[in-house]
C-alpha distance (Angstrom), angle and dihedral (degrees) to the residues before:
residue distance angle dihedral
M1 . . .
K2 3.82 . .
R3 3.81 90.5 .
I4 3.81 91.4 49.7
L5 3.81 91.9 49.7
A6 3.80 91.3 46.9
F7 3.80 91.1 51.8
L8 3.80 92.5 47.3
S9 3.78 89.7 50.4
L10 3.82 88.8 58.3
V11 3.79 90.3 53.7
V12 3.81 94.1 47.8
L13 3.79 91.4 48.8
C14 3.78 91.0 54.5
C15 3.78 100.1 50.0
A16 3.78 116.7 113.1
E17 3.79 141.0 130.5
A18 3.81 111.5 -55.8
S19 3.76 123.3 -124.7
A20 3.78 127.9 -120.6
Q21 3.82 90.9 -135.5
T22 3.81 110.7 131.1
P23 3.83 114.9 -118.6
Q24 3.80 121.8 -137.8
P25 3.83 124.2 -140.5
L26 3.79 114.4 -104.7
Y27 3.81 89.8 -151.0
P28 3.82 104.8 37.0
D29 3.80 92.5 -177.6
G30 3.81 92.0 53.0
K31 3.80 92.5 -121.4
F32 3.80 105.5 126.2
D33 3.79 126.6 -157.1
G34 3.80 98.9 -116.7
D35 3.80 129.1 -19.6
N36 3.81 128.0 -99.5
G37 3.79 93.0 -167.2
L38 3.81 94.7 -119.9
D39 3.78 125.1 126.5
S40 3.80 119.8 -141.4
S41 3.81 88.6 -119.5
V42 3.82 89.1 76.1
T43 3.80 93.4 56.0
A44 3.80 115.2 107.6
D45 3.79 130.1 -179.0
R46 3.81 120.1 -155.9
D47 3.79 129.3 165.8
G48 3.79 96.2 -25.2
V49 3.80 94.6 -42.8
R50 3.81 122.1 109.1
F51 3.81 117.9 -155.4
G52 3.80 129.2 -163.5
V53 3.79 94.6 11.0
A54 3.81 107.8 -158.3
V55 3.82 99.4 158.4
P56 3.83 114.6 46.1
D57 3.78 122.1 -142.8
Y58 3.78 139.9 161.5
F59 3.79 143.5 -142.6
L60 3.79 118.8 -132.8
F61 3.81 117.0 -149.7
R62 3.78 116.8 -175.6
P63 3.81 123.6 -170.9
A64 3.76 123.1 -125.4
P65 3.82 109.8 -77.3
D66 3.80 92.0 -115.8
K67 3.82 90.3 55.4
A68 3.81 101.5 39.4
N69 3.81 112.5 117.7
G70 3.82 100.5 177.8
Q71 3.79 97.0 -106.1
C72 3.80 119.9 126.1
V73 3.80 131.7 -167.3
V74 3.80 125.3 -162.8
V75 3.82 103.5 -147.3
L76 3.82 118.9 -149.4
P77 3.82 112.3 -168.5
G78 3.78 121.2 -151.1
G79 3.77 130.8 -118.6
G80 3.79 107.4 143.7
Y81 3.85 91.9 -91.0
G82 3.80 86.1 -72.4
C83 3.79 98.7 87.6
V84 3.81 141.1 -2.1
C85 3.82 116.7 -115.5
Y86 3.76 91.9 -154.9
Q87 3.81 100.9 163.7
R88 3.78 105.7 54.0
E89 3.82 97.5 26.7
G90 3.77 94.9 33.6
I91 3.78 122.9 23.3
D92 3.81 94.8 31.7
V93 3.81 89.5 50.1
A94 3.81 91.2 47.3
R95 3.78 90.7 56.3
W96 3.80 91.5 53.6
L97 3.81 90.1 48.7
N98 3.80 89.9 51.1
E99 3.79 90.1 52.9
N100 3.79 86.2 57.4
G101 3.80 93.5 50.1
V102 3.81 95.8 -102.0
T103 3.80 123.6 131.5
A104 3.80 111.4 -130.9
V105 3.79 131.0 -157.6
V106 3.82 115.6 -167.9
L107 3.80 110.7 -157.0
R108 3.79 122.0 -155.5
Y109 3.79 95.0 -160.9
R110 3.79 125.5 -165.9
M111 3.78 120.5 -93.8
P112 3.81 115.2 -111.1
N113 3.83 96.4 -128.6
G114 3.79 89.6 -175.0
H115 3.81 93.5 -37.7
S116 3.79 101.9 101.0
E117 3.81 97.5 -174.0
I118 3.82 96.1 56.1
P119 3.85 100.3 86.3
L120 3.81 91.9 48.0
T121 3.80 89.9 47.0
D122 3.81 88.8 57.9
V123 3.80 91.8 49.0
R124 3.80 90.7 53.1
R125 3.80 90.6 50.6
M126 3.82 89.1 48.5
F127 3.81 91.5 54.9
R128 3.77 90.5 48.9
T129 3.81 90.3 50.8
V130 3.80 92.4 49.2
R131 3.79 93.7 50.2
E132 3.81 92.8 44.3
N133 3.81 88.3 55.5
A134 3.80 96.8 38.0
A135 3.80 95.7 114.3
E136 3.81 94.2 46.4
W137 3.81 93.1 45.8
G138 3.80 94.4 44.6
I139 3.80 94.1 -115.5
D140 3.79 130.8 148.4
P141 3.84 102.3 -130.8
C142 3.82 88.2 -148.6
Q143 3.80 91.4 58.9
V144 3.80 103.5 56.5
G145 3.79 113.1 126.8
V146 3.78 138.4 173.0
M147 3.80 129.7 -124.3
G148 3.78 123.9 -169.4
F149 3.78 137.8 179.9
S150 3.81 124.9 -150.6
A151 3.84 105.9 -44.1
G152 3.79 86.0 4.6
G153 3.80 84.4 58.0
H154 3.79 88.6 57.8
L155 3.78 89.7 50.2
A156 3.81 90.0 49.2
A157 3.81 90.8 49.1
S158 3.81 88.5 49.8
A159 3.80 89.7 52.8
L160 3.80 89.2 50.9
T161 3.80 95.0 50.0
L162 3.83 107.7 25.6
F163 3.80 103.2 45.1
E164 3.82 114.4 138.8
F165 3.81 101.6 -170.4
S166 3.78 130.6 44.3
Y167 3.81 92.3 -123.1
A168 3.83 89.6 60.1
R169 3.81 95.6 51.3
P170 3.82 112.8 109.7
D171 3.80 113.6 -134.1
F172 3.82 90.0 -143.3
G173 3.78 140.0 -1.5
I174 3.80 134.6 -136.1
L175 3.80 114.0 -166.7
I176 3.81 118.7 -172.3
Y177 3.84 117.8 -167.3
P178 3.81 86.0 -31.0
V179 3.76 134.4 -169.8
I180 3.81 103.3 -130.4
T181 3.77 112.1 162.9
M182 3.79 136.2 46.1
Q183 3.80 93.0 -157.9
D184 3.81 117.4 128.3
G185 3.77 112.5 -99.8
F186 3.80 96.1 22.3
S187 3.80 107.5 50.8
H188 3.80 127.5 86.7
G189 3.79 102.5 -102.4
G190 3.80 98.5 -144.4
S191 3.79 94.1 49.4
R192 3.78 91.4 46.4
D193 3.82 94.2 50.0
N194 3.79 93.7 45.6
L195 3.80 92.9 48.2
M196 3.80 101.5 41.1
G197 3.80 107.9 12.3
K198 3.78 130.4 -113.9
D199 3.81 96.6 -65.2
P200 3.80 109.4 32.4
S201 3.78 122.4 179.6
E202 3.78 121.1 -110.6
D203 3.79 89.1 -111.8
L204 3.80 90.8 56.1
I205 3.80 92.0 47.2
R206 3.79 90.1 50.8
R207 3.80 93.4 47.0
F208 3.79 94.4 53.7
S209 3.80 96.8 39.6
T210 3.76 90.5 97.1
E211 3.79 97.0 -170.0
R212 3.83 87.1 71.1
H213 3.80 94.6 61.2
I214 3.79 103.9 55.4
V215 3.80 110.6 122.8
A216 3.77 138.3 -166.5
A217 3.78 120.6 -129.2
T218 3.79 118.4 -86.7
E219 3.77 133.6 -176.7
H220 3.80 90.6 -90.1
T221 3.82 105.6 28.0
P222 3.80 134.1 47.5
A223 3.77 123.1 -121.7
T224 3.77 122.6 -106.8
S225 3.79 106.7 -77.9
P226 3.84 123.2 -99.2
C227 3.79 115.4 -83.3
F228 3.79 139.6 -153.2
I229 3.82 113.7 -158.3
A230 3.81 126.6 -172.1
L231 3.80 132.9 175.4
S232 3.79 143.5 137.7
S233 3.77 122.9 -101.1
D234 3.83 91.1 -134.5
D235 3.83 94.1 57.7
E236 3.79 103.8 148.4
V237 3.82 97.5 -174.6
V238 3.82 108.4 45.0
P239 3.83 115.7 35.1
T240 3.79 111.1 -115.1
R241 3.79 88.2 -130.3
N242 3.80 87.2 79.1
S243 3.80 91.7 68.6
T244 3.77 97.1 38.6
M245 3.81 95.1 50.0
F246 3.81 90.6 51.1
Y247 3.80 90.6 48.3
D248 3.81 91.9 47.7
S249 3.79 91.0 50.3
L250 3.81 91.8 49.2
C251 3.79 91.1 51.3
S252 3.80 92.7 46.6
K253 3.82 88.9 57.3
G254 3.78 94.5 45.9
V255 3.81 94.2 -110.1
P256 3.83 113.9 150.5
A257 3.79 109.1 -111.5
E258 3.78 142.0 164.0
L259 3.80 125.1 -156.5
H260 3.81 120.4 -164.0
V261 3.81 116.6 -173.2
Y262 3.80 115.6 -175.8
P263 3.82 118.4 -158.8
T264 3.81 95.2 -128.3
G265 3.78 138.9 14.3
R266 3.80 101.9 98.1
H267 3.78 118.2 -147.4
G268 3.77 115.3 -27.1
W269 3.81 96.7 12.2
I270 3.80 90.5 -111.0
G271 3.77 120.5 165.4
D272 3.77 121.6 -3.7
F273 3.80 99.7 17.9
V274 3.79 101.3 156.8
Y275 3.80 98.5 -174.3
W276 3.82 101.2 72.0
D277 3.79 93.6 112.3
E278 3.82 93.1 49.2
Y279 3.78 92.5 46.1
H280 3.80 95.0 47.1
A281 3.80 92.6 45.5
S282 3.81 92.0 50.4
L283 3.80 94.3 46.4
S284 3.80 93.1 45.4
R285 3.81 90.9 50.6
W286 3.82 91.7 47.2
L287 3.81 92.8 51.2
K288 3.80 90.3 49.0
Q289 3.81 90.6 51.7
L290 3.80 90.1 52.2
R291 3.79 90.7 52.9
K292 3.79 92.0 50.4
K293 3.79 91.6 48.8
A294 3.81 92.2 47.8
A295 3.80 91.4 49.0
A296 3.79 90.8 53.3
A297 3.81 94.3 47.2
D298 3.79 127.4 81.3
T299 3.81 96.8 -137.0
A300 3.77 128.1 168.1
C301 3.79 110.7 -129.5
P302 3.82 121.7 -127.2
K303 3.79 116.5 -82.6
L304 3.77 117.8 -128.7
S305 3.79 94.9 -143.1
R306 3.79 116.0 98.8
């Protein structure tokens, strides 16, 4: 019962007025990477929340030309891997990013439905799509990051740590009150069950406990990308240990990271969250610092070949 209530709380937190923005198909030819076993007839859309996602799509938000700075963020809304809260944790976020000159792509990824790799597969395809269209969309392919909320934060952390091809590697990560681990006692139960099932193997738990896969740079491989993490210390849904263990692991590997813990706000920052200005100022400054660092570096951009 506690897990059901926790999952429902994620859905309630996400509800808001939907946008009239037109979504684009992630797989224009209709040939998906993998199958989650869901039919589109089960998909429902209510108040900016999409349930039972069987066909993934995305919203593209581009800033005004006089504001555009070349950065892009792939936004992954939360929803406990049972739905996608694409309005409040997607479209609303995209508009703020646009105000700061950043292109935003809000992905409505497929639900796992017992197929744990499916959401991450969609994220990889989204990164490929962004980088294929970088010139047309006015994006620097070396400045494409990922931003995730709650279970979307887990998906973002998975993209940061489990990428298989250079084109799918985020250049930076923004994790907001994220689920991070699948370990007993620390994970969010609803997200864990929806992603991996009720009785996952130890190998599956290890694979999707993202704090275990952060790496330092070597001669042949890059380090995990820099991360910005924010949450509230009174989060009643996702244990705060999720964020702190990811931050600790980043620091232990020498990966640049920031951790912002606000005294109040609970999960989802609904209602009287009094730290919006501090949060937005910190994130805006951090993104600007990344752009300056990228401009000063001579970095080879990801190749699209596999």
